[in-house]
C-alpha positions as CSV (number, residue, x, y, z in Angstrom):
1,M,-0.2,5.2,-13.1
2,S,2.1,6.4,-15.8
3,A,4.3,4.0,-17.7
4,A,7.4,5.9,-16.5
5,L,6.4,5.4,-12.9
6,R,5.7,1.7,-13.4
7,R,9.2,1.3,-14.9
8,S,10.9,3.2,-12.1
9,T,9.0,1.3,-9.3
10,K,10.8,-2.0,-8.9
11,I,8.7,-4.1,-6.5
12,D,9.0,-7.8,-6.0
13,H,5.4,-8.7,-6.3
14,T,6.1,-12.3,-5.2
15,R,6.9,-10.9,-1.8
16,F,3.3,-9.9,-1.1
17,T,1.0,-13.0,-1.4
18,E,-2.0,-12.0,0.6
19,R,-4.9,-9.8,-0.6
20,V,-7.2,-7.5,1.3
21,L,-10.4,-6.4,-0.4
22,I,-12.3,-3.4,0.9
23,R,-15.4,-1.5,-0.1
24,C,-14.9,2.3,-0.3
25,P,-16.5,5.4,-1.8
26,A,-15.9,6.0,-5.5
27,S,-13.7,9.0,-4.7
28,L,-11.1,7.0,-2.7
29,P,-9.3,5.0,-5.5
30,P,-8.5,8.1,-7.6
31,A,-7.4,10.0,-4.4
32,I,-5.1,7.1,-3.5
33,S,-3.7,7.0,-7.1
34,R,-3.0,10.8,-7.0
35,A,-1.3,10.6,-3.6
36,A,0.7,7.6,-4.6
37,A,1.9,9.3,-7.8
38,K,2.8,12.4,-5.8
39,N,5.0,10.2,-3.6
40,L,6.5,8.2,-6.5
41,M,5.0,4.9,-5.5
42,T,2.2,2.5,-6.7
43,P,-1.2,2.8,-5.2
44,S,-0.7,-0.6,-3.6
45,E,2.5,0.5,-1.9
46,Y,0.8,3.8,-0.7
47,V,-2.1,1.8,0.9
48,R,0.3,-0.7,2.5
49,R,2.4,2.0,4.0
50,S,-0.7,3.9,5.2
51,V,-2.2,0.9,6.8
52,I,1.1,0.0,8.5
53,D,1.5,3.6,9.8
54,R,-2.1,3.5,11.2
55,L,-1.6,0.1,12.9
56,K,1.6,1.4,14.5
57,T,-0.3,4.5,15.7
58,D,-2.9,2.1,17.2
59,G,-0.1,0.2,19.1
60,I,0.0,-2.8,16.8
61,D,3.3,-3.8,15.1
62,P,2.6,-6.0,12.1
63,A,6.2,-7.3,12.1
64,Q,5.7,-8.8,15.5
65,L,2.4,-10.5,14.4
66,A,4.2,-12.0,11.4
67,D,6.4,-14.0,13.8
68,L,3.3,-15.7,15.2
69,D,2.3,-17.4,12.0
């Protein structure tokens, strides 16, 4: 990610405390980085939004599950 993009992306990293590790093909991280840059966001934010969108498509609302903790 470019330095300009890092400066323009103000994310409160303390808000996200959990980590998810995945294994993926070598082509996936650069593809994510490219798509994220195209959408002016960090790769982490791009993945978060993508996963949330897919969960909602599958009928799961992560916001409702957060209330169960």
